[in-house]
N, C-alpha and C positions, 0 to 999 in steps of 0.2 A: 575587413571587419563589420561591416553592413552584412556581407552572404555567412559571415560565421555566427553570428546573432541572429540572424533569420531562420539559419540550421537548427540552433539549441531551442530558439523557440517551436519550432513547428516541430521537432522531432526527440522531445524528453524522455519519450518513453524507450526509442531507438539506444537512447544514449546508456538506461538502464542494461538493455539486452547485449549491448556492445562490451558496456563493463564486466558483465557475469561471465560473459566469453573470455576476454581479455585475460581476465583474473585466474581463468582455471587454464589456460592452455599456457601464459607467461608470467608463471608467478615468481619467478627470480627479478622480477622487473618490480611488479606491485606492493610485494611483500614488506620489502624496508618502510613503506608507508602505514605498515597498518597500525602500528605504536601510536602515529598520530591521529586515530580514528577520531580520540573523543574532540580534538581542535576542530578537525573538517565539520562533527556535526554540531557545534559552536557556533562554528561560522555560518553554516547550511541555515539553522535557526534564526541566526539572529538576520539575516538578509530577508529571511521570510517572512517573519514576522514584521520588518519594517514595510508592509503591504498589508496588516490585518487590522482587523477594527473589535476592540474592546467589548463596547456596548452588543457587539451581533454573536462572538462569544458567549457574553453571559445569558443572552436569551436563548442562544439553542442549548446551554446546559441546566436551564430550568424547566426544559421539554424531558419531564425523569420516565416516562413511556419509552421515549424513544430511545433513550440513552440507555435503557434495564433491558425493552426489546434484543436493539444489534448488539450489547454485549453479551447478552444469553446466546444468539444467533452465533455470534463468533467464535465465542469461550466454550460453547456447549454442545450444542447442533452441530457443526461445520468440523469440529474434528471428528468425532462421530459417523458423520455422513462421510467423509474422505477416509477412512480409516475400514470401513465395513468391505466395500464391493473390491479393494485391492486385497483384504484379509481372506475372502472367500475365493479369487480367481486368480491372484498373483501373489503370495504370502512374501514375497522377498522385497515387496514395493509397499507393503502395507507401516510398517514402521514410519520410514522416510514422509510418507502422506499424513500420519497421524503427527509425528512433528509437525509438518507448514500448517496442519491446521487447527493445532491447539495455540497457536502464536496468536498473540494481539496484534492489531495494526503497526504497522512500521511508522515508524517517527518521522519518516522524511515523506508522509502522504502531504503534508502540505506543497510540496514543489509542483505535484504533479494533478492536484485537486481543480485547481481554477482552468489548466490545460485540459478537463471533460468538460469543463462549463458547469462546472460545480462550486462549492461553498467551502473555501479554505479554513475558516472558520469553525464550521460544522465538523472536518476532517480533524481539526485537533480538539478537538472536546470526544470524539471516538477515541481518538486517539490516546489521549490522558485517561478516559473510563476505561479503557478495554488493558491500557497497559498496567495501570493501577490494581484491578481484579488476578491479572494472570499470576501472579505467584501464588494464589489461592485456587484457581482453576486448572493449571499446568499439570501440579502434583496427583491431584484428585481423577483427573479425567485421566491420566497414565495409570496409574494406582485400578480404575477400576475397569481400563479397556486392556491391557497387558499384565498386569499383576506385578509392577513395578514403581516403586517412587523415584521421580524425579525432581529434586528439590531445586527450586530456583533461587539464585544470587538475590535475595527481596532487595537486601540493604543496597546492593548494588545497583539494582533496576529501580530504585526508590530516588537513587543519588545520581542516576543516571539523567533522571528524567528532570531532576530539579536544576543539574548542571547545564545538560542540551537543550533545554523545552525553556522550563519556567523564568532561569535565571536571562537567556537570550531575548528572550519575549520581554521582559521588564525592561532591558536597556533598549531595545528597538521603540517601545511604545515611549522611552523616554528623550529616544532619538528623534521620534515622531513630533512629540510637542514642540521640540527645541527648533528644529530644523525641518519645518515641513514642505516647504516650498525646495528645496535641496532632497530631499529627500523623493518628493514626488518626480522633479527632474529628473533624476536616475534612476527612476524605477525601473526600466529593462537591465540594467544595468545590475541590480539585485538579485533577479531572476538567474541570468546569465551565471555569474558569482554560485550562485546555490548550484544549480545544474550541472557545472563543470567539476566543485567539490565534490557534488554525491556520486557522481559518475565513481570519480579518482575512489571515492571512499569504498563504495561496492568492488571494483578492482580489488581493493587490497583487501577487503576482510576474505573475498574467495579466492585470492593468492594465498592469506593466510590459514587459511581451515582445510584447503583441497591440494596444498605442494605437495608431489610425488605420486598423490592417489590416482586412479584408474578405476574403468566402471566401462565394460563391455555390454553396448545393447545391441541384441539379436532382434530379428522380424514379430519375435511375439512380444517384447518388452515393447517395442516400438507403437505395437497393436495396442497393447496397453493402454501407453501414455496419452495416445490420440483418442482410446473409450474416454477416460478419465479427463482428457481435456474436454471434449463434448459437457461430460457429466459435468464437469465445475463450472463450466458456462449454464448449466441449468441451477446448478446452485448460487450464479451471480443473477439471475432473473430473480429467481426467489428472495435474494436480500432485494433488488429493486423494488419488487411488489409489496412487499412485508410493511412498510411503511406508505401506508396510501394515503393519508392526510396530509403528504408534505408534499413540496412540489418535486415536478419533475427534477430541477435543480440536483436538489435536495438529497431525494431518492438515487440519483445516478452519484451522489456524494457516498451517499452510506455503501450502496455496489460497488464500490470501489474502495472503501474500508474492508470490508468483509474479504476479499480477494489480495488485496494487497500488505500480506503479512509481515511482521517484523524478521526478515532476512537476517540481520545479525544474531537474534536470540535462536533464531531454527539452526544456526551453523555453529552457532557456541554448546547449543543442547547436543548437538548430534556428534559433535568433536570430543566432549566432554562427557558423554553419557554411553554413547552407542557408538564408541569407535572400533570396537571389535568388530561390530558387525558392516564394518565399512557402509555406512550410511553417509555419509557427507557429500561423496561424488553423484550419488542418487539425489540426493538434498539441492544439489544444483541444479541436475537436469530436471526437479520439479520445479524449481524456482522459475526458472527460464522457462517452460511451460506455463507457469501461472501469469508471468509477466505479457506471454506473449497472448492473452485474453485482454491483454487492454488495449489494444488497436480498435477491436470489434466493440468493444465495451464504449469508448469515446465515440464512435459513429453512432449507437443508439441512441447514447446518452445525447446529443447535439441535433438527433431525430425528435428525439421526445420533448428537448426542452424547448424546440420551434411550434409543436403542436402541429395539429392537423391542418393543411390547407384548405379553407372551404371557399367556395367563391360566393360573391356579392349574390343575395336573392333577388333576382328583378322581379318587377311587378310588373301584372299585367295588362298591358295596353287597353286601355278603356278609347271607346269613341268621343269625341269630342266636338260639340256644334254649338254653334252659338245664337242665344235666343231670338 
């Protein structure tokens, strides 16, 4: 059990990648779990919220400049930036990249923010802001770029936010106050439960939306994906630098939120409105690529958080003589 807990604690990103791959290649195993996705999300956010600070959450929400800048970057600039290059050089991949780029921050960001040396409470603020604005930004972005209206299930999205984030957070805050020692004593278990539930949820979503789908990737497509991976790395660096007034850990959290898109909503839109174009398998591949950016981001974030190592300045030796 100690080895399993250690593996999950140190390899949360690998759990996400493994879930995407398993859900795509073994849909019959994970598809029956898909109807219970809401319950898994509630479990994930309840166990994650047991480790949050309400006061810190309020302080981040007051920084309107940061919230506005990150929301505009993710919901307006990022979809255009991810759609334009493949639109010119690889038209078949332009729509999948647009769908992924237009999504708000994934609701399960709280699971891995701390793993990057970031701030879980800040990640939740950005998640809430982008998710609340997405029902208005996504239709406008799609209409402007491809001339097609993509209505977002606004009521469903708001209801999901309430049920899967707000209510579990309130319940977890109550438990924190009533059983503080118990919550702290089992802190490791709350994280492990969240990670396992998260992996199962991702695998179930992918299995439910990609069952029976296939996609062929040639050398040209592989080259395009590699170039886009490097390009998205540059966008991530830009997201890290744009909030220069924040600390290194906070900037790392913002950069993480900018590339950690809402996988569930992306797959839903691709399957609901663009099923004839066969974008869902490509979406899964893009999501795997986006998640591949997370390990190097973690390394950079930890290095930036430590700051430059400076040797102590040595004072010059002066001759000393007795009077």
